[in-house]
C-alpha positions as a Markdown table, in Angstrom:
| # | Residue | x | y | z |
|---|---|---|---|---|
| 1 | Met | 0.0 | 0.0 | 0.0 |
| 2 | Thr | 2.8 | 2.4 | 0.9 |
| 3 | Glu | 4.6 | 1.6 | -2.3 |
| 4 | Arg | 1.4 | 2.4 | -4.3 |
| 5 | Val | 1.1 | 5.8 | -2.5 |
| 6 | Leu | 4.7 | 6.7 | -3.2 |
| 7 | Glu | 4.4 | 5.6 | -6.8 |
| 8 | Trp | 1.2 | 7.7 | -7.2 |
| 9 | Gly | 2.9 | 10.7 | -5.5 |
| 10 | Arg | 5.9 | 10.5 | -7.9 |
| 11 | Ser | 3.6 | 10.2 | -10.9 |
| 12 | Trp | 1.4 | 13.0 | -9.7 |
| 13 | Gly | 4.4 | 15.3 | -8.9 |
| 14 | Gly | 6.0 | 14.5 | -12.2 |
| 15 | Asn | 3.0 | 15.7 | -14.1 |
| 16 | Ile | 3.0 | 19.1 | -12.4 |
| 17 | Asp | 5.0 | 21.8 | -14.2 |
| 18 | Arg | 7.6 | 23.2 | -11.8 |
| 19 | Val | 7.1 | 26.7 | -13.0 |
| 20 | Trp | 3.3 | 26.7 | -12.3 |
| 21 | Leu | 4.0 | 25.0 | -9.0 |
| 22 | Ala | 6.3 | 27.8 | -8.1 |
| 23 | Val | 3.8 | 30.4 | -9.0 |
| 24 | Thr | 1.1 | 28.7 | -7.0 |
| 25 | Ala | 3.4 | 28.3 | -4.0 |
| 26 | Ile | 4.3 | 32.0 | -4.1 |
| 27 | Phe | 0.7 | 33.1 | -4.2 |
| 28 | Ala | -0.3 | 30.6 | -1.4 |
| 29 | Ile | 2.5 | 32.0 | 0.9 |
| 30 | Leu | 1.5 | 35.6 | 0.1 |
| 31 | Ala | -2.2 | 34.8 | 0.8 |
| 32 | Leu | -1.3 | 33.4 | 4.2 |
| 33 | Met | 1.2 | 36.0 | 5.3 |
| 34 | Thr | 0.3 | 39.2 | 3.4 |
| 35 | Pro | -3.1 | 39.0 | 1.7 |
| 36 | Asn | -2.8 | 42.6 | 0.5 |
| 37 | Gln | 0.4 | 41.9 | -1.3 |
| 38 | Ala | -1.1 | 38.7 | -2.8 |
| 39 | Phe | -3.9 | 40.8 | -4.3 |
| 40 | Ala | -1.4 | 43.4 | -5.5 |
| 41 | Ser | 0.8 | 40.8 | -7.1 |
| 42 | Val | -2.2 | 39.2 | -8.8 |
| 43 | His | -3.3 | 42.6 | -10.1 |
| 44 | Phe | 0.3 | 43.5 | -11.2 |
| 45 | Thr | 0.8 | 40.2 | -13.0 |
| 46 | Phe | -2.6 | 40.4 | -14.7 |
| 47 | Asp | -1.9 | 43.9 | -16.0 |
| 48 | Ala | 1.6 | 43.1 | -17.1 |
| 49 | Ile | 0.4 | 40.0 | -19.1 |
| 50 | Leu | -2.4 | 42.1 | -20.7 |
| 51 | Glu | 0.2 | 44.8 | -21.7 |
| 52 | Val | 2.5 | 42.3 | -23.3 |
| 53 | Gly | -0.4 | 40.2 | -24.6 |
| 54 | Pro | -0.6 | 41.6 | -28.2 |
| 55 | Trp | 3.1 | 40.9 | -28.7 |
| 56 | Leu | 2.7 | 37.5 | -27.1 |
| 57 | Val | -0.2 | 36.5 | -29.4 |
| 58 | Leu | 1.5 | 37.9 | -32.5 |
| 59 | Ser | 4.8 | 36.0 | -31.8 |
| 60 | Ile | 2.9 | 32.7 | -31.1 |
| 61 | Cys | 0.9 | 33.1 | -34.4 |
| 62 | Ile | 4.1 | 33.9 | -36.4 |
| 63 | Ala | 6.0 | 31.0 | -35.0 |
| 64 | Ala | 3.1 | 28.6 | -35.5 |
| 65 | Tyr | 2.4 | 29.9 | -39.0 |
| 66 | Ala | 6.1 | 29.5 | -40.0 |
| 67 | Ser | 6.0 | 26.0 | -38.8 |
| 68 | Ala | 2.7 | 25.0 | -40.4 |
| 69 | Thr | 3.7 | 26.4 | -43.8 |
| 70 | Asp | 7.3 | 25.3 | -43.6 |
| 71 | Ala | 8.3 | 29.0 | -44.0 |
| 72 | Asp | 10.5 | 28.6 | -41.0 |
| 73 | Asn | 13.0 | 26.8 | -43.3 |
| 74 | Leu | 13.3 | 29.8 | -45.5 |
| 75 | Ile | 13.5 | 32.2 | -42.5 |
| 76 | Ala | 16.2 | 30.1 | -40.9 |
| 77 | Arg | 18.2 | 30.0 | -44.1 |
| 78 | Ala | 17.8 | 33.7 | -44.6 |
| 79 | Phe | 19.7 | 34.2 | -41.3 |
| 80 | Gln | 22.6 | 32.1 | -42.4 |
| 81 | Gly | 24.3 | 34.8 | -44.3 |
| 82 | Asn | 26.8 | 37.4 | -43.1 |
| 83 | Gln | 26.4 | 37.2 | -39.3 |
| 84 | Ala | 28.5 | 40.4 | -38.8 |
| 85 | Met | 26.0 | 42.5 | -40.7 |
| 86 | Met | 23.1 | 40.6 | -38.9 |
| 87 | Ile | 24.6 | 41.5 | -35.5 |
| 88 | Leu | 25.1 | 45.1 | -36.5 |
| 89 | Thr | 21.6 | 45.4 | -37.7 |
| 90 | Ala | 20.1 | 43.6 | -34.7 |
| 91 | Ala | 22.0 | 45.9 | -32.2 |
| 92 | Ile | 21.0 | 49.1 | -34.0 |
| 93 | Phe | 17.4 | 48.0 | -34.4 |
| 94 | Gly | 17.3 | 46.8 | -30.8 |
| 95 | Gly | 18.6 | 50.1 | -29.5 |
| 96 | Leu | 15.9 | 52.0 | -31.5 |
| 97 | Ser | 13.0 | 49.5 | -31.3 |
| 98 | Pro | 9.9 | 50.1 | -29.1 |
| 99 | Phe | 10.4 | 46.9 | -27.2 |
| 100 | Cys | 10.8 | 46.8 | -23.4 |
| 101 | Ser | 12.5 | 43.9 | -21.6 |
| 102 | Cys | 9.0 | 42.3 | -21.3 |
| 103 | Gly | 7.7 | 42.9 | -24.8 |
| 104 | Val | 10.9 | 41.6 | -26.4 |
| 105 | Ile | 10.6 | 38.1 | -24.8 |
| 106 | Pro | 7.9 | 36.7 | -27.2 |
| 107 | Leu | 9.8 | 38.0 | -30.2 |
| 108 | Ile | 13.1 | 36.5 | -29.0 |
| 109 | Ala | 11.4 | 33.2 | -28.4 |
| 110 | Ala | 9.9 | 33.2 | -31.9 |
| 111 | Leu | 13.3 | 34.0 | -33.4 |
| 112 | Leu | 15.0 | 31.2 | -31.5 |
| 113 | Ala | 12.2 | 28.8 | -32.4 |
| 114 | Met | 12.7 | 29.6 | -36.1 |
| 115 | Gly | 16.4 | 28.7 | -35.8 |
| 116 | Val | 17.8 | 32.2 | -36.0 |
| 117 | Pro | 21.5 | 32.2 | -34.9 |
| 118 | Leu | 22.0 | 33.1 | -31.3 |
| 119 | Ala | 24.7 | 35.8 | -32.0 |
| 120 | Pro | 22.3 | 38.4 | -33.7 |
| 121 | Val | 19.5 | 37.4 | -31.4 |
| 122 | Met | 21.8 | 38.1 | -28.4 |
| 123 | Ala | 22.7 | 41.5 | -29.9 |
| 124 | Phe | 19.0 | 42.4 | -30.2 |
| 125 | Trp | 18.2 | 40.9 | -26.8 |
| 126 | Leu | 20.8 | 43.0 | -25.0 |
| 127 | Ala | 20.1 | 46.3 | -26.8 |
| 128 | Ser | 16.3 | 46.3 | -26.8 |
| 129 | Pro | 15.5 | 46.7 | -23.1 |
| 130 | Val | 17.8 | 49.7 | -22.6 |
| 131 | Met | 16.2 | 52.3 | -24.9 |
| 132 | Asp | 13.1 | 52.9 | -27.0 |
| 133 | Pro | 11.7 | 56.0 | -28.7 |
| 134 | Ala | 9.3 | 56.9 | -25.9 |
| 135 | Met | 12.1 | 56.4 | -23.3 |
| 136 | Phe | 14.4 | 58.6 | -25.4 |
| 137 | Ala | 12.0 | 61.5 | -25.2 |
| 138 | Ile | 11.4 | 61.0 | -21.4 |
| 139 | Thr | 15.1 | 60.7 | -20.8 |
| 140 | Thr | 15.8 | 63.9 | -22.8 |
| 141 | Gly | 13.3 | 65.8 | -20.8 |
| 142 | Ala | 14.5 | 64.7 | -17.4 |
| 143 | Leu | 18.3 | 64.1 | -17.9 |
| 144 | Gly | 19.1 | 66.0 | -21.1 |
| 145 | Phe | 19.7 | 65.2 | -24.8 |
| 146 | Asp | 23.3 | 64.2 | -24.2 |
| 147 | Phe | 22.3 | 61.6 | -21.5 |
| 148 | Ala | 19.7 | 60.2 | -23.8 |
| 149 | Val | 22.1 | 59.9 | -26.7 |
| 150 | Ala | 24.7 | 58.2 | -24.4 |
| 151 | Lys | 22.1 | 55.7 | -23.2 |
| 152 | Thr | 21.2 | 54.9 | -26.8 |
| 153 | Leu | 24.8 | 54.4 | -27.8 |
| 154 | Ala | 25.3 | 52.2 | -24.7 |
| 155 | Ala | 22.4 | 50.1 | -25.9 |
| 156 | Val | 23.8 | 49.6 | -29.3 |
| 157 | Gly | 27.3 | 49.1 | -28.0 |
| 158 | Leu | 26.1 | 46.5 | -25.5 |
| 159 | Gly | 24.4 | 44.6 | -28.3 |
| 160 | Leu | 27.4 | 44.7 | -30.5 |
| 161 | Met | 29.7 | 43.5 | -27.7 |
| 162 | Gly | 27.4 | 40.6 | -26.7 |
| 163 | Gly | 26.6 | 39.6 | -30.3 |
| 164 | Phe | 30.2 | 39.5 | -31.5 |
| 165 | Ala | 31.3 | 37.8 | -28.3 |
| 166 | Ile | 28.8 | 35.0 | -28.9 |
| 167 | Phe | 29.8 | 34.8 | -32.6 |
| 168 | Phe | 33.5 | 34.4 | -31.9 |
| 169 | Met | 32.8 | 31.8 | -29.2 |
| 170 | Ser | 30.8 | 29.8 | -31.7 |
| 171 | Gln | 33.6 | 30.1 | -34.3 |
| 172 | Ala | 36.0 | 28.7 | -31.6 |
| 173 | Gly | 33.7 | 25.7 | -31.1 |
| 174 | Trp | 32.1 | 26.9 | -27.9 |
| 175 | Leu | 28.3 | 27.0 | -27.3 |
| 176 | Ser | 27.6 | 24.5 | -30.1 |
| 177 | Ser | 24.2 | 23.9 | -28.5 |
| 178 | Pro | 23.3 | 27.0 | -26.5 |
| 179 | Leu | 19.5 | 26.5 | -26.3 |
| 180 | Arg | 17.6 | 24.4 | -23.8 |
| 181 | Glu | 16.1 | 21.1 | -25.1 |
| 182 | Gly | 13.0 | 21.8 | -27.1 |
| 183 | Val | 13.7 | 25.5 | -27.8 |
| 184 | Gly | 14.4 | 25.9 | -31.5 |
| 185 | Asp | 17.1 | 24.1 | -33.4 |
| 186 | Gly | 19.5 | 26.9 | -34.0 |
| 187 | Gly | 22.9 | 27.7 | -32.6 |
| 188 | Cys | 25.5 | 30.4 | -32.4 |
| 189 | Gly | 26.8 | 29.4 | -35.8 |
| 190 | Gly | 23.4 | 29.4 | -37.4 |
| 191 | Ala | 20.7 | 26.9 | -37.9 |
| 192 | Lys | 21.5 | 23.6 | -39.4 |
| 193 | Val | 21.1 | 23.5 | -43.1 |
| 194 | Arg | 17.8 | 21.9 | -43.8 |
| 195 | Thr | 16.3 | 20.5 | -46.9 |
| 196 | Thr | 14.7 | 23.3 | -48.9 |
| 197 | Lys | 11.0 | 23.0 | -49.1 |
| 198 | Ser | 8.4 | 25.1 | -51.0 |
| 199 | Pro | 6.2 | 26.9 | -48.4 |
| 200 | Val | 2.5 | 26.1 | -48.4 |
| 201 | Trp | 1.2 | 29.6 | -47.4 |
| 202 | Lys | -2.4 | 28.5 | -47.3 |
| 203 | Phe | -1.8 | 25.9 | -44.6 |
| 204 | Trp | -5.4 | 25.8 | -43.6 |
| 205 | Ile | -6.2 | 23.8 | -46.8 |
| 206 | Glu | -4.5 | 20.7 | -45.4 |
| 207 | Ala | -5.7 | 19.1 | -42.2 |
| 208 | Glu | -2.3 | 17.9 | -41.2 |
| 209 | Arg | -0.9 | 21.5 | -41.4 |
| 210 | Arg | -3.9 | 22.9 | -39.5 |
| 211 | Gln | -3.1 | 20.5 | -36.7 |
| 212 | Lys | 0.6 | 21.4 | -36.9 |
| 213 | Phe | -0.4 | 25.1 | -36.5 |
| 214 | Met | -2.6 | 24.4 | -33.5 |
| 215 | Ile | 0.0 | 22.2 | -31.8 |
| 216 | Gly | 2.7 | 24.8 | -32.4 |
| 217 | Ala | 0.6 | 27.6 | -31.1 |
| 218 | Lys | -0.4 | 25.6 | -28.0 |
| 219 | Asn | 3.2 | 24.6 | -27.2 |
| 220 | Ser | 4.6 | 28.1 | -27.7 |
| 221 | Gly | 1.7 | 29.7 | -25.7 |
| 222 | Leu | 2.1 | 27.4 | -22.7 |
| 223 | Phe | 5.9 | 27.8 | -22.7 |
| 224 | Leu | 5.9 | 31.6 | -22.9 |
| 225 | Gly | 2.8 | 31.9 | -20.6 |
| 226 | Lys | 4.3 | 30.1 | -17.7 |
| 227 | Trp | 7.6 | 31.9 | -17.7 |
| 228 | Leu | 6.1 | 35.3 | -18.2 |
| 229 | Thr | 3.7 | 34.7 | -15.3 |
| 230 | Leu | 6.5 | 33.7 | -13.0 |
| 231 | Ala | 8.6 | 36.7 | -14.2 |
| 232 | Phe | 5.9 | 39.2 | -13.5 |
| 233 | Val | 5.1 | 37.7 | -10.1 |
| 234 | Leu | 8.7 | 38.0 | -9.1 |
| 235 | Glu | 8.8 | 41.5 | -10.5 |
| 236 | Ser | 5.8 | 42.5 | -8.4 |
| 237 | Leu | 7.6 | 41.3 | -5.3 |
| 238 | Met | 10.8 | 43.2 | -6.2 |
| 239 | Val | 8.9 | 46.4 | -6.7 |
| 240 | Ala | 7.1 | 45.9 | -3.4 |
| 241 | Tyr | 10.0 | 44.9 | -1.1 |
| 242 | Ile | 13.1 | 46.5 | -2.6 |
| 243 | Pro | 12.8 | 50.3 | -2.7 |
| 244 | Ala | 14.4 | 51.5 | -5.9 |
| 245 | Asp | 15.5 | 54.8 | -4.3 |
| 246 | Leu | 17.3 | 53.0 | -1.5 |
| 247 | Val | 19.2 | 50.9 | -4.1 |
| 248 | Ala | 20.2 | 53.9 | -6.1 |
| 249 | Glu | 21.1 | 56.2 | -3.2 |
| 250 | Thr | 23.9 | 53.9 | -2.2 |
| 251 | Val | 25.8 | 55.0 | -5.3 |
| 252 | Gly | 27.6 | 58.3 | -5.5 |
| 253 | Gly | 30.8 | 59.9 | -6.7 |
| 254 | Gly | 32.4 | 59.7 | -10.1 |
| 255 | Asp | 35.3 | 57.3 | -9.6 |
| 256 | Val | 35.7 | 53.8 | -10.9 |
| 257 | Gln | 34.6 | 52.3 | -7.6 |
| 258 | Ser | 31.2 | 54.2 | -7.5 |
| 259 | Ile | 30.5 | 53.3 | -11.1 |
| 260 | Met | 31.3 | 49.7 | -10.5 |
| 261 | Leu | 29.1 | 49.7 | -7.4 |
| 262 | Ala | 26.3 | 51.1 | -9.4 |
| 263 | Thr | 26.7 | 48.4 | -12.0 |
| 264 | Leu | 26.9 | 45.7 | -9.3 |
| 265 | Val | 23.7 | 47.0 | -7.7 |
| 266 | Gly | 22.0 | 47.5 | -11.1 |
| 267 | Val | 22.6 | 43.9 | -12.4 |
| 268 | Pro | 20.6 | 42.1 | -9.8 |
| 269 | Ala | 18.2 | 44.9 | -9.0 |
| 270 | Tyr | 15.0 | 45.4 | -10.9 |
| 271 | Leu | 14.2 | 49.0 | -11.8 |
| 272 | Asn | 11.5 | 49.9 | -14.4 |
| 273 | Gly | 13.1 | 51.9 | -17.1 |
| 274 | Tyr | 10.6 | 54.7 | -17.1 |
| 275 | Ala | 10.5 | 54.9 | -13.3 |
| 276 | Ala | 14.2 | 55.0 | -13.2 |
| 277 | Val | 14.4 | 58.2 | -15.3 |
| 278 | Pro | 13.0 | 60.7 | -12.7 |
| 279 | Leu | 14.7 | 58.8 | -9.8 |
| 280 | Val | 18.1 | 59.0 | -11.4 |
| 281 | Ala | 17.6 | 62.6 | -12.4 |
| 282 | Gly | 16.8 | 63.5 | -8.8 |
| 283 | Leu | 19.8 | 61.6 | -7.5 |
| 284 | Ile | 22.1 | 63.2 | -10.0 |
| 285 | Gln | 20.9 | 66.6 | -8.9 |
| 286 | Gln | 21.8 | 65.6 | -5.3 |
| 287 | Gly | 25.3 | 64.6 | -6.3 |
| 288 | Met | 25.2 | 61.2 | -7.9 |
| 289 | Ala | 27.7 | 60.8 | -10.7 |
| 290 | Pro | 26.2 | 60.9 | -14.2 |
| 291 | Gly | 28.3 | 57.9 | -15.2 |
| 292 | Ala | 27.1 | 55.9 | -12.2 |
| 293 | Gly | 23.5 | 56.8 | -13.1 |
| 294 | Leu | 23.9 | 55.6 | -16.6 |
| 295 | Ala | 25.6 | 52.4 | -15.5 |
| 296 | Phe | 22.8 | 51.7 | -13.0 |
| 297 | Met | 20.1 | 52.3 | -15.6 |
| 298 | Val | 21.7 | 50.2 | -18.3 |
| 299 | Ala | 22.5 | 47.3 | -16.0 |
| 300 | Gly | 19.1 | 47.3 | -14.4 |
| 301 | Gly | 17.3 | 47.5 | -17.8 |
| 302 | Val | 19.2 | 44.6 | -19.3 |
| 303 | Ser | 19.1 | 42.3 | -16.3 |
| 304 | Ser | 15.6 | 43.0 | -15.2 |
| 305 | Ile | 13.6 | 40.1 | -13.8 |
| 306 | Pro | 11.5 | 39.4 | -16.9 |
| 307 | Ala | 14.5 | 39.6 | -19.3 |
| 308 | Ala | 16.8 | 37.5 | -17.1 |
| 309 | Ile | 14.1 | 34.8 | -16.6 |
| 310 | Ala | 13.5 | 34.7 | -20.3 |
| 311 | Val | 17.2 | 34.0 | -20.9 |
| 312 | Trp | 17.1 | 31.3 | -18.2 |
| 313 | Ala | 14.1 | 29.7 | -19.7 |
| 314 | Leu | 15.2 | 29.7 | -23.3 |
| 315 | Ala | 19.0 | 29.2 | -23.1 |
| 316 | Lys | 21.4 | 27.0 | -21.2 |
| 317 | Lys | 23.1 | 28.1 | -18.0 |
| 318 | Gln | 26.3 | 29.2 | -19.6 |
| 319 | Val | 24.4 | 31.5 | -21.9 |
| 320 | Phe | 22.5 | 32.9 | -18.9 |
| 321 | Phe | 25.7 | 33.8 | -17.1 |
| 322 | Leu | 27.2 | 35.2 | -20.3 |
| 323 | Tyr | 24.2 | 37.4 | -20.6 |
| 324 | Leu | 24.7 | 38.7 | -17.1 |
| 325 | Gly | 28.4 | 39.1 | -17.7 |
| 326 | Phe | 27.7 | 41.2 | -20.8 |
| 327 | Ala | 25.3 | 43.3 | -18.8 |
| 328 | Phe | 27.9 | 44.0 | -16.1 |
| 329 | Val | 30.9 | 44.7 | -18.4 |
| 330 | Gly | 28.9 | 46.7 | -21.0 |
| 331 | Ser | 27.2 | 48.8 | -18.3 |
| 332 | Leu | 30.5 | 49.5 | -16.5 |
| 333 | Met | 32.2 | 50.5 | -19.7 |
| 334 | Ala | 29.3 | 52.8 | -20.7 |
| 335 | Gly | 29.3 | 54.5 | -17.3 |
| 336 | Met | 33.0 | 55.0 | -17.3 |
| 337 | Leu | 33.1 | 56.4 | -20.9 |
| 338 | Tyr | 30.2 | 58.7 | -20.2 |
| 339 | Gln | 31.7 | 60.0 | -17.0 |
| 340 | Ala | 34.9 | 60.8 | -18.8 |
| 341 | Thr | 33.1 | 63.0 | -21.2 |
| 342 | Val | 31.0 | 65.0 | -18.8 |
């Protein structure tokens, strides 16, 4: 009897997704200890998912459509050309695109699922959370045009650094299989050359392709949905229990140590990019070094909870730690260079 119970328990536990289990456990603990925060986290998570929802649905449909029509073969092959130009384009587009660290996650997942090489994807991934057109305008108004331009250049530079680093690692034989099992079939050196097929754009004509579309959409939706939910739940707790002003106020001065401290604090600390603008502006007026402020904002934007969890979910551990390393080194360099010019 005991053996049957244990066997049932193992079977039951094995069928439970660990991500959803973690989300449920967090809400259960919050409901018992701080009901108000539990309600606030639910509201925060729901609003965040609604905000990113259009991008999520669009990316799921694109990935499923590409799979059902066999267009993903053509897309993957199109990204097997000159990776240097791809990385440059991805970094520039990432620094200018209207994607935040949350909104870029579905797009990145779709690109990886299509077999796009990791190097240009990493370039876009690093650059996109740092700056967008709306944030450029807000940053210009609060911190000045020069600061906004410096932040934009930092975004592009960070993307170039990470993209080319991944590219050279792949050329040296490292990271031959950077993605987690079941996430795309690409790699740093590009997707494997697949047999060329003529796409069937009207996939709904064939029952088998319609089924392939539904299965692809379901799998992508479940995968992205669970990780986004966990990311936003954790984000709500970070916002609630770690005061952003307290984190930023520990950084001052314009020397290397202060900029490095700002970067170290910014990497693990979540700070909404738009909320950071007036906060850092006020701190700079109180004596915070502009270079430290830039380093803190860039590091916090790149390594925010949603972006970091997306990397963890889609890529292997070594890619995750490389991502954080790029965030630290790139933010530190951006802060030091900007401080030297002001």
